[in-house]
PDB file of all heavy atoms in Angstrom:
ATOM      1  N   MET A   1       0.829  -1.145  -0.011  1.00  0.00           N
ATOM      2  CA  MET A   1       0.057   0.016  -0.031  1.00  0.00           C
ATOM      3  C   MET A   1       0.856   1.315   0.034  1.00  0.00           C
ATOM      4  O   MET A   1       0.484   2.239  -0.617  1.00  0.00           O
ATOM      5  CB  MET A   1      -0.986  -0.007   1.222  1.00  0.00           C
ATOM      6  CG  MET A   1      -2.112   0.858   1.094  1.00  0.00           C
ATOM      7  SD  MET A   1      -3.108   0.380  -0.232  1.00  0.00           S
ATOM      8  CE  MET A   1      -4.492   0.936   0.326  1.00  0.00           C
ATOM      9  N   ARG A   2       1.929   1.155   0.642  1.00  0.00           N
ATOM     10  CA  ARG A   2       2.793   2.319   0.798  1.00  0.00           C
ATOM     11  C   ARG A   2       3.511   2.723  -0.622  1.00  0.00           C
ATOM     12  O   ARG A   2       3.645   3.930  -0.786  1.00  0.00           O
ATOM     13  CB  ARG A   2       3.961   2.015   1.888  1.00  0.00           C
ATOM     14  CG  ARG A   2       4.448   3.251   2.411  1.00  0.00           C
ATOM     15  CD  ARG A   2       5.154   3.015   3.659  1.00  0.00           C
ATOM     16  NE  ARG A   2       5.904   4.277   3.986  1.00  0.00           N
ATOM     17  CZ  ARG A   2       6.587   4.457   4.998  1.00  0.00           C
ATOM     18  NH1 ARG A   2       6.962   3.465   5.680  1.00  0.00           N
ATOM     19  NH2 ARG A   2       7.203   5.626   5.076  1.00  0.00           N
ATOM     20  N   GLY A   3       3.733   1.623  -1.289  1.00  0.00           N
ATOM     21  CA  GLY A   3       4.372   1.896  -2.670  1.00  0.00           C
ATOM     22  C   GLY A   3       3.361   2.653  -3.597  1.00  0.00           C
ATOM     23  O   GLY A   3       3.784   3.678  -4.369  1.00  0.00           O
ATOM     24  N   ALA A   4       2.132   2.374  -3.567  1.00  0.00           N
ATOM     25  CA  ALA A   4       1.126   3.065  -4.318  1.00  0.00           C
ATOM     26  C   ALA A   4       1.001   4.526  -3.880  1.00  0.00           C
ATOM     27  O   ALA A   4       0.823   5.421  -4.873  1.00  0.00           O
ATOM     28  CB  ALA A   4      -0.248   2.385  -4.329  1.00  0.00           C
ATOM     29  N   ARG A   5       1.053   4.773  -2.645  1.00  0.00           N
ATOM     30  CA  ARG A   5       0.986   6.205  -2.236  1.00  0.00           C
ATOM     31  C   ARG A   5       2.063   7.011  -2.572  1.00  0.00           C
ATOM     32  O   ARG A   5       2.033   8.086  -2.966  1.00  0.00           O
ATOM     33  CB  ARG A   5       0.778   6.101  -0.729  1.00  0.00           C
ATOM     34  CG  ARG A   5       0.580   7.567  -0.167  1.00  0.00           C
ATOM     35  CD  ARG A   5       0.333   7.492   1.367  1.00  0.00           C
ATOM     36  NE  ARG A   5      -0.902   6.951   1.692  1.00  0.00           N
ATOM     37  CZ  ARG A   5      -1.317   6.691   2.916  1.00  0.00           C
ATOM     38  NH1 ARG A   5      -0.519   6.873   3.987  1.00  0.00           N
ATOM     39  NH2 ARG A   5      -2.460   6.247   3.090  1.00  0.00           N
ATOM     40  N   ALA A   6       3.265   6.285  -2.557  1.00  0.00           N
ATOM     41  CA  ALA A   6       4.571   7.036  -2.953  1.00  0.00           C
ATOM     42  C   ALA A   6       4.515   7.374  -4.442  1.00  0.00           C
ATOM     43  O   ALA A   6       5.009   8.394  -4.834  1.00  0.00           O
ATOM     44  CB  ALA A   6       5.725   6.203  -2.595  1.00  0.00           C
ATOM     45  N   ARG A   7       3.954   6.445  -5.222  1.00  0.00           N
ATOM     46  CA  ARG A   7       4.066   6.678  -6.594  1.00  0.00           C
ATOM     47  C   ARG A   7       2.940   7.717  -6.928  1.00  0.00           C
ATOM     48  O   ARG A   7       3.233   8.632  -7.806  1.00  0.00           O
ATOM     49  CB  ARG A   7       3.531   5.387  -7.410  1.00  0.00           C
ATOM     50  CG  ARG A   7       4.670   4.454  -7.666  1.00  0.00           C
ATOM     51  CD  ARG A   7       4.236   3.425  -8.688  1.00  0.00           C
ATOM     52  NE  ARG A   7       3.146   2.466  -8.132  1.00  0.00           N
ATOM     53  CZ  ARG A   7       3.348   1.353  -7.542  1.00  0.00           C
ATOM     54  NH1 ARG A   7       4.524   0.946  -7.139  1.00  0.00           N
ATOM     55  NH2 ARG A   7       2.266   0.638  -7.063  1.00  0.00           N
ATOM     56  N   ARG A   8       1.815   7.773  -6.239  1.00  0.00           N
ATOM     57  CA  ARG A   8       0.859   8.946  -6.423  1.00  0.00           C
ATOM     58  C   ARG A   8       1.530  10.227  -6.079  1.00  0.00           C
ATOM     59  O   ARG A   8       1.277  11.301  -6.733  1.00  0.00           O
ATOM     60  CB  ARG A   8      -0.374   8.626  -5.781  1.00  0.00           C
ATOM     61  CG  ARG A   8      -1.385   7.888  -6.372  1.00  0.00           C
ATOM     62  CD  ARG A   8      -2.894   7.975  -5.940  1.00  0.00           C
ATOM     63  NE  ARG A   8      -2.883   8.442  -4.574  1.00  0.00           N
ATOM     64  CZ  ARG A   8      -3.650   7.841  -3.593  1.00  0.00           C
ATOM     65  NH1 ARG A   8      -4.386   6.740  -3.913  1.00  0.00           N
ATOM     66  NH2 ARG A   8      -3.815   8.460  -2.462  1.00  0.00           N
ATOM     67  N   ALA A   9       2.195  10.247  -4.882  1.00  0.00           N
ATOM     68  CA  ALA A   9       2.793  11.533  -4.562  1.00  0.00           C
ATOM     69  C   ALA A   9       3.853  11.969  -5.516  1.00  0.00           C
ATOM     70  O   ALA A   9       3.980  13.121  -5.799  1.00  0.00           O
ATOM     71  CB  ALA A   9       3.461  11.285  -3.141  1.00  0.00           C
ATOM     72  N   ALA A  10       4.635  10.890  -6.031  1.00  0.00           N
ATOM     73  CA  ALA A  10       5.684  11.346  -7.033  1.00  0.00           C
ATOM     74  C   ALA A  10       5.099  11.848  -8.239  1.00  0.00           C
ATOM     75  O   ALA A  10       5.532  12.876  -8.930  1.00  0.00           O
ATOM     76  CB  ALA A  10       6.566  10.162  -7.302  1.00  0.00           C
ATOM     77  N   GLY A  11       3.956  11.249  -8.664  1.00  0.00           N
ATOM     78  CA  GLY A  11       3.216  11.859  -9.837  1.00  0.00           C
ATOM     79  C   GLY A  11       2.654  13.269  -9.608  1.00  0.00           C
ATOM     80  O   GLY A  11       2.745  14.061 -10.428  1.00  0.00           O
ATOM     81  N   ALA A  12       2.222  13.448  -8.514  1.00  0.00           N
ATOM     82  CA  ALA A  12       1.742  14.810  -8.171  1.00  0.00           C
ATOM     83  C   ALA A  12       2.857  15.848  -8.100  1.00  0.00           C
ATOM     84  O   ALA A  12       2.687  17.022  -8.644  1.00  0.00           O
ATOM     85  CB  ALA A  12       0.991  14.845  -6.792  1.00  0.00           C
ATOM     86  N   VAL A  13       3.983  15.392  -7.631  1.00  0.00           N
ATOM     87  CA  VAL A  13       5.085  16.342  -7.600  1.00  0.00           C
ATOM     88  C   VAL A  13       5.642  16.717  -9.028  1.00  0.00           C
ATOM     89  O   VAL A  13       5.866  17.843  -9.345  1.00  0.00           O
ATOM     90  CB  VAL A  13       6.320  15.810  -6.661  1.00  0.00           C
ATOM     91  CG1 VAL A  13       7.520  16.589  -6.922  1.00  0.00           C
ATOM     92  CG2 VAL A  13       5.928  15.804  -5.287  1.00  0.00           C
ATOM     93  N   GLN A  14       5.581  15.648  -9.818  1.00  0.00           N
ATOM     94  CA  GLN A  14       5.924  15.840 -11.281  1.00  0.00           C
ATOM     95  C   GLN A  14       4.987  16.780 -11.941  1.00  0.00           C
ATOM     96  O   GLN A  14       5.525  17.754 -12.699  1.00  0.00           O
ATOM     97  CB  GLN A  14       6.000  14.551 -12.029  1.00  0.00           C
ATOM     98  CG  GLN A  14       7.290  13.733 -11.762  1.00  0.00           C
ATOM     99  CD  GLN A  14       7.282  12.487 -12.647  1.00  0.00           C
ATOM    100  OE1 GLN A  14       6.198  11.980 -12.987  1.00  0.00           O
ATOM    101  NE2 GLN A  14       8.526  12.037 -13.096  1.00  0.00           N
ATOM    102  N   GLY A  15       3.703  16.651 -11.578  1.00  0.00           N
ATOM    103  CA  GLY A  15       2.680  17.474 -12.268  1.00  0.00           C
ATOM    104  C   GLY A  15       2.877  18.915 -11.807  1.00  0.00           C
ATOM    105  O   GLY A  15       2.830  19.889 -12.644  1.00  0.00           O
ATOM    106  N   LEU A  16       3.165  19.147 -10.595  1.00  0.00           N
ATOM    107  CA  LEU A  16       3.419  20.534  -9.976  1.00  0.00           C
ATOM    108  C   LEU A  16       4.747  21.072 -10.573  1.00  0.00           C
ATOM    109  O   LEU A  16       4.718  22.230 -10.923  1.00  0.00           O
ATOM    110  CB  LEU A  16       3.551  20.501  -8.509  1.00  0.00           C
ATOM    111  CG  LEU A  16       2.112  20.237  -7.721  1.00  0.00           C
ATOM    112  CD1 LEU A  16       2.471  20.165  -6.306  1.00  0.00           C
ATOM    113  CD2 LEU A  16       1.262  21.472  -8.013  1.00  0.00           C
ATOM    114  N   GLY A  17       5.700  20.210 -10.821  1.00  0.00           N
ATOM    115  CA  GLY A  17       6.907  20.757 -11.460  1.00  0.00           C
ATOM    116  C   GLY A  17       6.724  21.170 -12.824  1.00  0.00           C
ATOM    117  O   GLY A  17       7.216  22.243 -13.351  1.00  0.00           O
ATOM    118  N   ALA A  18       5.939  20.373 -13.528  1.00  0.00           N
ATOM    119  CA  ALA A  18       5.705  20.836 -14.999  1.00  0.00           C
ATOM    120  C   ALA A  18       4.821  22.120 -14.994  1.00  0.00           C
ATOM    121  O   ALA A  18       5.179  22.978 -15.953  1.00  0.00           O
ATOM    122  CB  ALA A  18       4.994  19.598 -15.671  1.00  0.00           C
ATOM    123  N   GLY A  19       3.918  22.201 -14.148  1.00  0.00           N
ATOM    124  CA  GLY A  19       3.164  23.351 -14.110  1.00  0.00           C
ATOM    125  C   GLY A  19       4.088  24.600 -13.735  1.00  0.00           C
ATOM    126  O   GLY A  19       3.833  25.673 -14.323  1.00  0.00           O
ATOM    127  N   ALA A  20       4.959  24.467 -12.949  1.00  0.00           N
ATOM    128  CA  ALA A  20       5.710  25.509 -12.426  1.00  0.00           C
ATOM    129  C   ALA A  20       6.762  26.005 -13.579  1.00  0.00           C
ATOM    130  O   ALA A  20       6.915  27.217 -13.890  1.00  0.00           O
ATOM    131  CB  ALA A  20       6.665  25.198 -11.200  1.00  0.00           C
ATOM    132  N   VAL A  21       7.214  25.029 -14.467  1.00  0.00           N
ATOM    133  CA  VAL A  21       8.047  25.358 -15.521  1.00  0.00           C
ATOM    134  C   VAL A  21       7.168  26.026 -16.561  1.00  0.00           C
ATOM    135  O   VAL A  21       7.761  27.072 -17.133  1.00  0.00           O
ATOM    136  CB  VAL A  21       8.612  23.999 -16.141  1.00  0.00           C
ATOM    137  CG1 VAL A  21       9.327  24.234 -17.433  1.00  0.00           C
ATOM    138  CG2 VAL A  21       9.596  23.369 -15.161  1.00  0.00           C
ATOM    139  N   LEU A  22       6.043  25.619 -16.899  1.00  0.00           N
ATOM    140  CA  LEU A  22       5.202  26.325 -17.811  1.00  0.00           C
ATOM    141  C   LEU A  22       4.846  27.736 -17.487  1.00  0.00           C
ATOM    142  O   LEU A  22       4.889  28.556 -18.302  1.00  0.00           O
ATOM    143  CB  LEU A  22       3.918  25.386 -18.193  1.00  0.00           C
ATOM    144  CG  LEU A  22       4.041  24.186 -18.889  1.00  0.00           C
ATOM    145  CD1 LEU A  22       2.768  23.374 -18.999  1.00  0.00           C
ATOM    146  CD2 LEU A  22       4.513  24.518 -20.457  1.00  0.00           C
ATOM    147  N   LEU A  23       4.530  27.905 -16.105  1.00  0.00           N
ATOM    148  CA  LEU A  23       4.249  29.188 -15.625  1.00  0.00           C
ATOM    149  C   LEU A  23       5.427  30.128 -15.787  1.00  0.00           C
ATOM    150  O   LEU A  23       5.231  31.323 -16.239  1.00  0.00           O
ATOM    151  CB  LEU A  23       3.730  29.131 -14.282  1.00  0.00           C
ATOM    152  CG  LEU A  23       3.403  30.419 -13.520  1.00  0.00           C
ATOM    153  CD1 LEU A  23       2.242  31.021 -14.224  1.00  0.00           C
ATOM    154  CD2 LEU A  23       3.221  30.189 -12.093  1.00  0.00           C
ATOM    155  N   ALA A  24       6.643  29.569 -15.448  1.00  0.00           N
ATOM    156  CA  ALA A  24       7.834  30.416 -15.692  1.00  0.00           C
ATOM    157  C   ALA A  24       8.085  30.801 -17.106  1.00  0.00           C
ATOM    158  O   ALA A  24       8.440  31.888 -17.438  1.00  0.00           O
ATOM    159  CB  ALA A  24       9.060  29.636 -15.002  1.00  0.00           C
ATOM    160  N   TYR A  25       7.770  29.829 -18.064  1.00  0.00           N
ATOM    161  CA  TYR A  25       8.034  30.137 -19.360  1.00  0.00           C
ATOM    162  C   TYR A  25       7.128  31.194 -19.943  1.00  0.00           C
ATOM    163  O   TYR A  25       7.502  32.037 -20.618  1.00  0.00           O
ATOM    164  CB  TYR A  25       7.856  28.756 -20.120  1.00  0.00           C
ATOM    165  CG  TYR A  25       7.855  28.990 -21.713  1.00  0.00           C
ATOM    166  CD1 TYR A  25       9.016  29.265 -22.384  1.00  0.00           C
ATOM    167  CD2 TYR A  25       6.645  28.970 -22.377  1.00  0.00           C
ATOM    168  CE1 TYR A  25       8.986  29.372 -23.767  1.00  0.00           C
ATOM    169  CE2 TYR A  25       6.608  29.182 -23.787  1.00  0.00           C
ATOM    170  CZ  TYR A  25       7.838  29.367 -24.530  1.00  0.00           C
ATOM    171  OH  TYR A  25       7.807  29.599 -25.822  1.00  0.00           O
ATOM    172  N   TRP A  26       5.720  30.990 -19.581  1.00  0.00           N
ATOM    173  CA  TRP A  26       4.798  32.017 -20.177  1.00  0.00           C
ATOM    174  C   TRP A  26       5.045  33.407 -19.504  1.00  0.00           C
ATOM    175  O   TRP A  26       4.790  34.457 -20.141  1.00  0.00           O
ATOM    176  CB  TRP A  26       3.469  31.494 -19.973  1.00  0.00           C
ATOM    177  CG  TRP A  26       3.156  30.435 -21.003  1.00  0.00           C
ATOM    178  CD1 TRP A  26       2.752  29.059 -20.657  1.00  0.00           C
ATOM    179  CD2 TRP A  26       3.077  30.540 -22.380  1.00  0.00           C
ATOM    180  NE1 TRP A  26       2.548  28.521 -21.825  1.00  0.00           N
ATOM    181  CE2 TRP A  26       2.810  29.388 -22.895  1.00  0.00           C
ATOM    182  CE3 TRP A  26       3.262  31.639 -23.295  1.00  0.00           C
ATOM    183  CZ2 TRP A  26       2.570  29.074 -24.253  1.00  0.00           C
ATOM    184  CZ3 TRP A  26       3.146  31.408 -24.657  1.00  0.00           C
ATOM    185  CH2 TRP A  26       2.789  30.223 -25.154  1.00  0.00           C
ATOM    186  N   THR A  27       5.454  33.414 -18.239  1.00  0.00           N
ATOM    187  CA  THR A  27       5.752  34.709 -17.582  1.00  0.00           C
ATOM    188  C   THR A  27       6.831  35.405 -18.222  1.00  0.00           C
ATOM    189  O   THR A  27       6.891  36.574 -18.554  1.00  0.00           O
ATOM    190  CB  THR A  27       6.004  34.508 -16.139  1.00  0.00           C
ATOM    191  OG1 THR A  27       4.934  33.816 -15.533  1.00  0.00           O
ATOM    192  CG2 THR A  27       6.240  35.927 -15.491  1.00  0.00           C
ATOM    193  N   THR A  28       7.911  34.607 -18.620  1.00  0.00           N
ATOM    194  CA  THR A  28       9.067  35.277 -19.315  1.00  0.00           C
ATOM    195  C   THR A  28       8.747  35.724 -20.676  1.00  0.00           C
ATOM    196  O   THR A  28       9.084  36.882 -21.051  1.00  0.00           O
ATOM    197  CB  THR A  28      10.199  34.160 -19.475  1.00  0.00           C
ATOM    198  OG1 THR A  28      10.490  33.679 -18.193  1.00  0.00           O
ATOM    199  CG2 THR A  28      11.457  34.753 -20.059  1.00  0.00           C
ATOM    200  N   VAL A  29       7.871  34.938 -21.476  1.00  0.00           N
ATOM    201  CA  VAL A  29       7.546  35.454 -22.786  1.00  0.00           C
ATOM    202  C   VAL A  29       6.699  36.606 -22.648  1.00  0.00           C
ATOM    203  O   VAL A  29       6.882  37.605 -23.459  1.00  0.00           O
ATOM    204  CB  VAL A  29       6.671  34.269 -23.427  1.00  0.00           C
ATOM    205  CG1 VAL A  29       6.016  34.693 -24.644  1.00  0.00           C
ATOM    206  CG2 VAL A  29       7.701  33.118 -23.828  1.00  0.00           C
ATOM    207  N   ALA A  30       5.811  36.742 -21.694  1.00  0.00           N
ATOM    208  CA  ALA A  30       4.908  37.996 -21.508  1.00  0.00           C
ATOM    209  C   ALA A  30       5.718  39.161 -21.169  1.00  0.00           C
ATOM    210  O   ALA A  30       5.548  40.253 -21.657  1.00  0.00           O
ATOM    211  CB  ALA A  30       3.810  37.652 -20.411  1.00  0.00           C
ATOM    212  N   LEU A  31       6.721  38.927 -20.308  1.00  0.00           N
ATOM    213  CA  LEU A  31       7.530  40.090 -19.847  1.00  0.00           C
ATOM    214  C   LEU A  31       8.437  40.627 -20.975  1.00  0.00           C
ATOM    215  O   LEU A  31       8.521  41.767 -21.294  1.00  0.00           O
ATOM    216  CB  LEU A  31       8.382  39.676 -18.682  1.00  0.00           C
ATOM    217  CG  LEU A  31       7.676  39.639 -17.320  1.00  0.00           C
ATOM    218  CD1 LEU A  31       8.664  39.042 -16.242  1.00  0.00           C
ATOM    219  CD2 LEU A  31       7.096  41.020 -16.881  1.00  0.00           C
ATOM    220  N   LEU A  32       8.947  39.599 -21.755  1.00  0.00           N
ATOM    221  CA  LEU A  32       9.776  40.063 -22.948  1.00  0.00           C
ATOM    222  C   LEU A  32       8.981  40.802 -23.949  1.00  0.00           C
ATOM    223  O   LEU A  32       9.348  41.745 -24.484  1.00  0.00           O
ATOM    224  CB  LEU A  32      10.575  38.801 -23.528  1.00  0.00           C
ATOM    225  CG  LEU A  32      11.678  38.274 -22.747  1.00  0.00           C
ATOM    226  CD1 LEU A  32      12.079  36.974 -23.277  1.00  0.00           C
ATOM    227  CD2 LEU A  32      12.793  39.311 -22.703  1.00  0.00           C
ATOM    228  N   ALA A  33       7.769  40.350 -24.199  1.00  0.00           N
ATOM    229  CA  ALA A  33       6.822  40.873 -25.245  1.00  0.00           C
ATOM    230  C   ALA A  33       6.496  42.400 -24.752  1.00  0.00           C
ATOM    231  O   ALA A  33       6.448  43.322 -25.407  1.00  0.00           O
ATOM    232  CB  ALA A  33       5.666  40.068 -25.380  1.00  0.00           C
ATOM    233  N   TRP A  34       6.320  42.497 -23.405  1.00  0.00           N
ATOM    234  CA  TRP A  34       5.958  43.837 -22.806  1.00  0.00           C
ATOM    235  C   TRP A  34       7.128  44.782 -22.912  1.00  0.00           C
ATOM    236  O   TRP A  34       6.950  45.916 -23.191  1.00  0.00           O
ATOM    237  CB  TRP A  34       5.448  43.640 -21.287  1.00  0.00           C
ATOM    238  CG  TRP A  34       5.033  44.899 -20.704  1.00  0.00           C
ATOM    239  CD1 TRP A  34       3.997  45.649 -21.066  1.00  0.00           C
ATOM    240  CD2 TRP A  34       5.552  45.428 -19.507  1.00  0.00           C
ATOM    241  NE1 TRP A  34       3.819  46.665 -20.227  1.00  0.00           N
ATOM    242  CE2 TRP A  34       4.783  46.641 -19.224  1.00  0.00           C
ATOM    243  CE3 TRP A  34       6.617  45.130 -18.667  1.00  0.00           C
ATOM    244  CZ2 TRP A  34       5.089  47.439 -18.156  1.00  0.00           C
ATOM    245  CZ3 TRP A  34       6.849  45.904 -17.645  1.00  0.00           C
ATOM    246  CH2 TRP A  34       6.133  46.991 -17.293  1.00  0.00           C
ATOM    247  N   TRP A  35       8.368  44.342 -22.561  1.00  0.00           N
ATOM    248  CA  TRP A  35       9.422  45.137 -22.472  1.00  0.00           C
ATOM    249  C   TRP A  35       9.902  45.589 -23.898  1.00  0.00           C
ATOM    250  O   TRP A  35      10.254  46.632 -24.073  1.00  0.00           O
ATOM    251  CB  TRP A  35      10.660  44.449 -21.888  1.00  0.00           C
ATOM    252  CG  TRP A  35      10.587  44.391 -20.382  1.00  0.00           C
ATOM    253  CD1 TRP A  35       9.996  45.204 -19.659  1.00  0.00           C
ATOM    254  CD2 TRP A  35      11.245  43.411 -19.464  1.00  0.00           C
ATOM    255  NE1 TRP A  35      10.180  44.905 -18.239  1.00  0.00           N
ATOM    256  CE2 TRP A  35      10.932  43.813 -18.207  1.00  0.00           C
ATOM    257  CE3 TRP A  35      12.059  42.351 -19.802  1.00  0.00           C
ATOM    258  CZ2 TRP A  35      11.393  43.044 -17.158  1.00  0.00           C
ATOM    259  CZ3 TRP A  35      12.414  41.644 -18.656  1.00  0.00           C
ATOM    260  CH2 TRP A  35      12.144  41.985 -17.270  1.00  0.00           C
ATOM    261  N   THR A  36       9.805  44.695 -24.890  1.00  0.00           N
ATOM    262  CA  THR A  36      10.305  45.005 -26.195  1.00  0.00           C
ATOM    263  C   THR A  36       9.302  45.914 -26.993  1.00  0.00           C
ATOM    264  O   THR A  36       9.619  46.465 -27.910  1.00  0.00           O
ATOM    265  CB  THR A  36      10.614  43.769 -26.993  1.00  0.00           C
ATOM    266  OG1 THR A  36       9.347  43.000 -27.051  1.00  0.00           O
ATOM    267  CG2 THR A  36      11.679  42.974 -26.474  1.00  0.00           C
ATOM    268  N   GLY A  37       8.046  45.970 -26.433  1.00  0.00           N
ATOM    269  CA  GLY A  37       6.996  46.839 -27.176  1.00  0.00           C
ATOM    270  C   GLY A  37       6.516  46.285 -28.396  1.00  0.00           C
ATOM    271  O   GLY A  37       5.908  45.750 -28.541  1.00  0.00           O
ATOM    272  N   GLY A  38       6.861  46.375 -29.465  1.00  0.00           N
ATOM    273  CA  GLY A  38       6.038  45.793 -30.602  1.00  0.00           C
ATOM    274  C   GLY A  38       5.375  47.031 -31.259  1.00  0.00           C
ATOM    275  O   GLY A  38       5.130  48.043 -30.765  1.00  0.00           O
ATOM    276  N   PRO A  39       4.936  46.716 -32.408  1.00  0.00           N
ATOM    277  CA  PRO A  39       4.248  47.847 -33.218  1.00  0.00           C
ATOM    278  C   PRO A  39       2.810  48.002 -32.663  1.00  0.00           C
ATOM    279  O   PRO A  39       2.132  47.178 -32.262  1.00  0.00           O
ATOM    280  CB  PRO A  39       3.997  47.236 -34.615  1.00  0.00           C
ATOM    281  CG  PRO A  39       4.196  45.702 -34.414  1.00  0.00           C
ATOM    282  CD  PRO A  39       5.062  45.472 -33.316  1.00  0.00           C
ATOM    283  N   ARG A  40       2.608  49.322 -32.419  1.00  0.00           N
ATOM    284  CA  ARG A  40       1.281  49.727 -31.774  1.00  0.00           C
ATOM    285  C   ARG A  40       0.388  50.275 -32.881  1.00  0.00           C
ATOM    286  O   ARG A  40       0.867  51.199 -33.658  1.00  0.00           O
ATOM    287  CB  ARG A  40       1.502  50.790 -30.767  1.00  0.00           C
ATOM    288  CG  ARG A  40       2.248  50.200 -29.553  1.00  0.00           C
ATOM    289  CD  ARG A  40       2.413  51.230 -28.502  1.00  0.00           C
ATOM    290  NE  ARG A  40       3.325  50.927 -27.482  1.00  0.00           N
ATOM    291  CZ  ARG A  40       3.056  50.635 -26.265  1.00  0.00           C
ATOM    292  NH1 ARG A  40       1.786  50.845 -25.893  1.00  0.00           N
ATOM    293  NH2 ARG A  40       3.932  50.258 -25.330  1.00  0.00           N
ATOM    294  N   THR A  41      -0.700  49.819 -32.875  1.00  0.00           N
ATOM    295  CA  THR A  41      -1.749  50.380 -33.874  1.00  0.00           C
ATOM    296  C   THR A  41      -2.914  50.992 -33.130  1.00  0.00           C
ATOM    297  O   THR A  41      -3.300  50.502 -32.037  1.00  0.00           O
ATOM    298  CB  THR A  41      -2.333  49.245 -34.765  1.00  0.00           C
ATOM    299  OG1 THR A  41      -2.929  48.342 -33.873  1.00  0.00           O
ATOM    300  CG2 THR A  41      -1.261  48.464 -35.452  1.00  0.00           C
ATOM    301  N   SER A  42      -3.352  52.214 -33.756  1.00  0.00           N
ATOM    302  CA  SER A  42      -4.591  52.754 -33.125  1.00  0.00           C
ATOM    303  C   SER A  42      -5.840  52.101 -33.506  1.00  0.00           C
ATOM    304  O   SER A  42      -5.876  51.535 -34.610  1.00  0.00           O
ATOM    305  CB  SER A  42      -4.639  54.216 -33.523  1.00  0.00           C
ATOM    306  OG  SER A  42      -4.883  54.382 -34.869  1.00  0.00           O
ATOM    307  N   GLY A  43      -6.732  51.975 -32.695  1.00  0.00           N
ATOM    308  CA  GLY A  43      -8.000  51.248 -32.932  1.00  0.00           C
ATOM    309  C   GLY A  43      -8.893  51.980 -33.960  1.00  0.00           C
ATOM    310  O   GLY A  43      -9.766  51.389 -34.449  1.00  0.00           O
ATOM    311  N   GLY A  44      -8.735  53.302 -34.105  1.00  0.00           N
ATOM    312  CA  GLY A  44      -9.635  53.981 -34.963  1.00  0.00           C
ATOM    313  C   GLY A  44      -9.414  54.023 -36.396  1.00  0.00           C
ATOM    314  O   GLY A  44     -10.236  54.218 -37.239  1.00  0.00           O
ATOM    315  N   GLU A  45      -8.233  53.797 -36.858  1.00  0.00           N
ATOM    316  CA  GLU A  45      -7.847  53.803 -38.240  1.00  0.00           C
ATOM    317  C   GLU A  45      -7.719  52.344 -38.793  1.00  0.00           C
ATOM    318  O   GLU A  45      -7.194  51.457 -38.254  1.00  0.00           O
ATOM    319  CB  GLU A  45      -6.478  54.530 -38.461  1.00  0.00           C
ATOM    320  CG  GLU A  45      -6.568  55.949 -38.007  1.00  0.00           C
ATOM    321  CD  GLU A  45      -5.156  56.674 -38.190  1.00  0.00           C
ATOM    322  OE1 GLU A  45      -4.109  55.910 -38.292  1.00  0.00           O
ATOM    323  OE2 GLU A  45      -5.118  57.872 -38.353  1.00  0.00           O
ATOM    324  N   SER A  46      -8.202  52.334 -40.088  1.00  0.00           N
ATOM    325  CA  SER A  46      -8.161  51.168 -40.802  1.00  0.00           C
ATOM    326  C   SER A  46      -6.882  51.113 -41.723  1.00  0.00           C
ATOM    327  O   SER A  46      -6.495  52.020 -42.367  1.00  0.00           O
ATOM    328  CB  SER A  46      -9.338  50.923 -41.570  1.00  0.00           C
ATOM    329  OG  SER A  46      -9.196  49.779 -42.508  1.00  0.00           O
ATOM    330  N   VAL A  47      -6.290  49.970 -41.855  1.00  0.00           N
ATOM    331  CA  VAL A  47      -4.987  49.869 -42.697  1.00  0.00           C
ATOM    332  C   VAL A  47      -5.440  49.658 -44.207  1.00  0.00           C
ATOM    333  O   VAL A  47      -4.735  50.164 -45.091  1.00  0.00           O
ATOM    334  CB  VAL A  47      -4.186  48.707 -42.273  1.00  0.00           C
ATOM    335  CG1 VAL A  47      -3.030  48.568 -43.115  1.00  0.00           C
ATOM    336  CG2 VAL A  47      -3.833  48.802 -40.755  1.00  0.00           C
ATOM    337  N   ARG A  48      -6.595  49.082 -44.423  1.00  0.00           N
ATOM    338  CA  ARG A  48      -7.079  48.918 -45.681  1.00  0.00           C
ATOM    339  C   ARG A  48      -7.552  50.132 -46.478  1.00  0.00           C
ATOM    340  O   ARG A  48      -8.042  51.089 -45.777  1.00  0.00           O
ATOM    341  CB  ARG A  48      -8.177  47.774 -45.713  1.00  0.00           C
ATOM    342  CG  ARG A  48      -7.893  46.549 -45.164  1.00  0.00           C
ATOM    343  CD  ARG A  48      -8.903  45.510 -45.294  1.00  0.00           C
ATOM    344  NE  ARG A  48      -8.602  44.291 -44.607  1.00  0.00           N
ATOM    345  CZ  ARG A  48      -9.326  43.177 -44.703  1.00  0.00           C
ATOM    346  NH1 ARG A  48     -10.543  43.214 -45.294  1.00  0.00           N
ATOM    347  NH2 ARG A  48      -8.946  42.181 -44.118  1.00  0.00           N
ATOM    348  N   ARG A  49      -7.358  50.153 -47.738  1.00  0.00           N
ATOM    349  CA  ARG A  49      -7.844  51.267 -48.530  1.00  0.00           C
ATOM    350  C   ARG A  49      -9.377  51.007 -48.751  1.00  0.00           C
ATOM    351  O   ARG A  49      -9.787  50.143 -49.034  1.00  0.00           O
ATOM    352  CB  ARG A  49      -7.084  51.340 -49.910  1.00  0.00           C
ATOM    353  CG  ARG A  49      -5.629  51.631 -49.662  1.00  0.00           C
ATOM    354  CD  ARG A  49      -4.859  51.432 -50.996  1.00  0.00           C
ATOM    355  NE  ARG A  49      -5.486  52.280 -51.992  1.00  0.00           N
ATOM    356  CZ  ARG A  49      -4.976  52.246 -53.334  1.00  0.00           C
ATOM    357  NH1 ARG A  49      -4.092  51.564 -53.693  1.00  0.00           N
ATOM    358  NH2 ARG A  49      -5.553  53.098 -54.182  1.00  0.00           N
ATOM    359  N   LYS A  50     -10.031  52.364 -48.688  1.00  0.00           N
ATOM    360  CA  LYS A  50     -11.397  52.254 -48.958  1.00  0.00           C
ATOM    361  C   LYS A  50     -11.775  52.265 -50.438  1.00  0.00           C
ATOM    362  O   LYS A  50     -11.002  53.002 -51.188  1.00  0.00           O
ATOM    363  CB  LYS A  50     -11.999  53.406 -48.259  1.00  0.00           C
ATOM    364  CG  LYS A  50     -11.970  53.365 -46.660  1.00  0.00           C
ATOM    365  CD  LYS A  50     -12.572  54.474 -46.042  1.00  0.00           C
ATOM    366  CE  LYS A  50     -12.414  54.371 -44.510  1.00  0.00           C
ATOM    367  NZ  LYS A  50     -12.963  55.562 -43.744  1.00  0.00           N
ATOM    368  N   ALA A  51     -12.807  51.558 -50.829  1.00  0.00           N
ATOM    369  CA  ALA A  51     -13.165  51.587 -52.228  1.00  0.00           C
ATOM    370  C   ALA A  51     -13.786  52.800 -52.757  1.00  0.00           C
ATOM    371  O   ALA A  51     -14.351  53.537 -52.078  1.00  0.00           O
ATOM    372  CB  ALA A  51     -13.987  50.346 -52.469  1.00  0.00           C
TER     373      ALA A  51
END
C-alpha cells in the first residue's frame, strides 16, 4: 500500500513541477513581449484602402 501512495505522490510532484516550468516560461515570454514593445496600432484607423 505504501508503494502506491509514494507513486501517487511522485506523480503529483511531477505535475506541479511541470506546471511551475510552464508558468515560468509564459511569464518570461509575456515580460519580454511587454518590454520590447512591438508595433502599436490605433484602434480608430483602418489599414485597408477604402473603395
